[in-house]
C-alpha positions as CSV (number, residue, x, y, z in Angstrom):
1,M,0.0,0.0,0.0
2,R,2.9,2.4,0.8
3,R,4.2,2.1,-2.7
4,F,0.8,2.5,-4.3
5,L,-0.2,5.8,-2.7
6,P,2.6,8.0,-4.1
7,V,2.0,6.5,-7.6
8,A,-1.8,7.0,-7.3
9,V,-1.2,10.6,-6.2
10,A,1.2,11.2,-9.1
11,V,-1.2,9.8,-11.6
12,L,-4.1,11.9,-10.3
13,L,-2.1,15.1,-10.3
14,G,-0.4,14.4,-13.6
15,T,-3.7,13.7,-15.4
16,G,-5.6,16.5,-13.8
17,G,-7.9,14.0,-12.2
18,W,-8.3,15.2,-8.6
19,L,-6.9,18.7,-9.0
20,G,-8.7,19.1,-12.4
21,A,-12.0,18.4,-10.7
22,Q,-11.2,20.7,-7.8
23,D,-10.1,23.4,-10.2
24,S,-13.3,23.1,-12.4
25,R,-15.4,23.4,-9.2
26,Q,-13.6,26.5,-8.2
27,I,-13.8,28.0,-11.7
28,E,-17.6,27.3,-11.8
29,A,-18.0,28.9,-8.3
30,G,-16.0,31.9,-9.6
31,R,-18.3,32.2,-12.7
32,K,-21.3,32.3,-10.4
33,I,-19.7,35.0,-8.3
34,Y,-19.0,37.0,-11.5
35,E,-22.6,36.7,-12.5
36,S,-24.1,37.4,-9.0
37,Q,-21.9,40.5,-8.6
38,G,-23.2,42.0,-11.9
39,C,-19.7,42.1,-13.5
40,A,-21.2,41.9,-16.9
41,K,-22.6,45.5,-16.4
42,C,-19.0,46.7,-17.2
43,H,-17.3,43.6,-18.6
44,M,-17.8,41.2,-21.5
45,V,-17.0,37.5,-21.6
46,G,-17.8,35.3,-24.6
47,G,-19.8,38.1,-26.3
48,R,-22.1,38.6,-23.3
49,G,-22.0,41.8,-21.3
50,N,-20.6,45.3,-21.8
51,R,-18.1,45.8,-24.6
52,I,-16.3,48.5,-22.8
53,S,-14.1,46.1,-20.9
54,P,-13.8,42.7,-22.4
55,L,-12.3,40.0,-20.3
56,D,-11.8,37.3,-22.9
57,G,-8.1,36.3,-22.8
58,V,-7.5,38.0,-19.4
59,G,-6.1,34.7,-18.1
60,D,-3.3,35.0,-20.7
61,R,-2.6,38.7,-20.0
62,L,-2.7,38.9,-16.2
63,S,-1.2,36.7,-13.5
64,A,-3.3,35.5,-10.6
65,V,-1.6,38.0,-8.4
66,D,-2.5,40.9,-10.7
67,I,-6.1,39.7,-11.0
68,R,-6.3,39.5,-7.3
69,R,-4.9,43.0,-7.0
70,W,-7.6,44.3,-9.4
71,L,-10.2,42.9,-7.0
72,T,-8.5,44.0,-3.7
73,H,-6.5,47.2,-4.6
74,T,-8.6,48.5,-7.5
75,A,-7.8,52.2,-7.2
76,Q,-4.0,51.4,-7.2
77,M,-4.4,49.3,-10.3
78,E,-6.4,52.0,-12.1
79,D,-3.8,54.6,-11.2
80,A,-1.1,52.5,-12.8
81,L,-2.9,52.4,-16.2
82,P,-1.6,54.7,-18.9
83,K,-5.1,56.0,-19.5
84,A,-8.0,56.4,-17.1
85,P,-10.6,53.7,-17.7
86,A,-14.1,54.7,-19.0
87,I,-15.7,53.1,-16.0
88,K,-13.8,53.0,-12.8
89,M,-14.0,49.8,-10.8
90,S,-12.8,51.6,-7.7
91,T,-16.2,53.4,-7.4
92,R,-17.6,50.0,-6.4
93,K,-16.8,48.4,-3.1
94,Y,-16.0,44.7,-3.1
95,N,-16.1,42.6,0.0
96,F,-15.1,39.1,-1.1
97,N,-14.2,36.5,1.5
98,D,-11.0,34.5,0.8
99,A,-12.8,31.5,-0.8
100,D,-14.9,33.8,-3.1
101,L,-11.8,35.8,-4.1
102,A,-9.9,32.6,-4.9
103,A,-12.8,31.3,-7.0
104,L,-13.2,34.5,-8.9
105,V,-9.5,34.7,-9.6
106,A,-9.6,31.0,-10.8
107,Y,-12.5,31.8,-13.1
108,L,-10.8,34.9,-14.6
109,R,-7.5,33.0,-15.0
110,S,-9.5,30.4,-17.0
111,L,-10.5,33.0,-19.6
112,K,-7.7,32.2,-22.1
113,E,-7.4,33.1,-25.8
114,K,-8.8,30.4,-28.0
């Protein structure tokens, strides 16, 4: 049994089995938070929402750390932009708990260019 456990863990991790399922649950939770928070009022994903700030491909452009900063230190991230955004996220107050924030970051990181 001792020899089997490390091999089983390696197979599950390598194939995305256990972690893949965990990640997909977190991504789905993040998508639900995105929807419940009304993010589509200002952002567009997959052709749905406001064209002003499309998020398709954001997972390729921003790291998880930067996405998290956009959600936790929004005014600082806006100030670092070369041009002021049409709609400022910093006018809205976010109060995500750690699990919701992690899920939302996972969802946004999953938005890759096709």
